[in-house]
C-alpha positions in Angstrom: 6.2 -2.0 2.2 3.0 -3.0 0.4 2.5 -6.7 -0.1 0.1 -7.8 -2.8 -0.6 -11.5 -3.2 -2.1 -12.7 -6.5 -3.2 -15.8 -8.3 -4.1 -15.8 -12.0 -4.9 -12.1 -12.1 -4.9 -10.2 -15.4 -1.7 -8.3 -16.2 -3.5 -4.9 -16.6 -5.1 -5.2 -13.1 -1.7 -5.9 -11.5 -0.1 -3.0 -13.3 -3.0 -0.6 -12.4 -2.7 -1.7 -8.8 1.0 -1.0 -8.6 0.6 2.4 -10.3 -2.2 3.2 -7.8 0.1 2.5 -4.9 2.8 4.8 -6.2 0.4 7.5 -7.3 -1.7 7.6 -4.0 0.8 6.9 -1.3 3.1 9.7 -0.1 6.5 9.0 -1.6 8.3 9.3 1.7 6.2 6.5 3.2 6.2 4.0 0.4 9.5 2.1 0.3 8.5 -0.8 -2.0 5.6 -2.8 -3.6 6.0 -6.6 -3.5 3.7 -8.7 -5.7 3.6 -12.3 -4.6 2.7 -14.8 -7.3 0.9 -17.7 -5.6 1.9 -20.2 -8.3 -0.3 -18.8 -11.0 -0.9 -20.9 -14.1 -0.7 -17.8 -16.5 3.1 -17.8 -16.2 3.6 -16.3 -19.7 2.0 -13.0 -18.7 4.1 -12.5 -15.6 7.4 -12.3 -17.4 6.1 -9.2 -19.0 5.0 -7.9 -15.6 8.5 -8.4 -14.2 10.1 -6.6 -17.1 7.6 -3.7 -16.8 8.2 -3.3 -13.1 12.0 -3.4 -13.5 12.0 -0.8 -16.2 9.4 1.6 -14.7 9.8 1.4 -11.0 13.6 1.2 -10.6 13.7 -1.6 -8.1 10.9 -0.2 -5.9 8.5 -2.9 -7.2 9.2 -6.6 -7.7 7.6 -10.0 -8.0 8.2 -13.0 -5.6 7.2 -16.4 -7.2 6.1 -19.2 -4.9 7.1 -22.7 -5.9 3.7 -24.1 -5.1 0.2 -22.9 -4.3 0.0 -21.8 -0.7 -3.0 -19.6 -0.4 -3.5 -16.0 0.8 -1.8 -16.2 4.2 1.2 -18.1 2.9 1.7 -15.7 0.0 1.4 -12.7 2.3 4.0 -14.2 4.7 6.4 -14.8 1.8 6.1 -11.2 0.9 6.6 -10.1 4.5 9.8 -12.1 4.6 11.4 -10.3 1.7 10.1 -6.8 2.7 12.7 -4.2 3.7 10.3 -1.5 5.0 9.7 -0.9 8.7 5.9 -1.2 8.3 3.9 -3.6 6.1 
């Protein structure tokens, strides 16, 4: 599982990052990509991201939204809690 915390990142950057993970990692090793939204203020953009991930990555990539800003470590731990892979 790959955990990617983000805060107020541009939509294109997040999409490019997810595509890079799937294009570069061996398919048998990559179980999922988890993007953790650390309570970004650009919420209108991330609905489009969720829809894009759902339609293009068939459940192998999804977004976890944190209810309040927690910082890098808190976001990374939140992603680790929902990860289903054997290795992070």
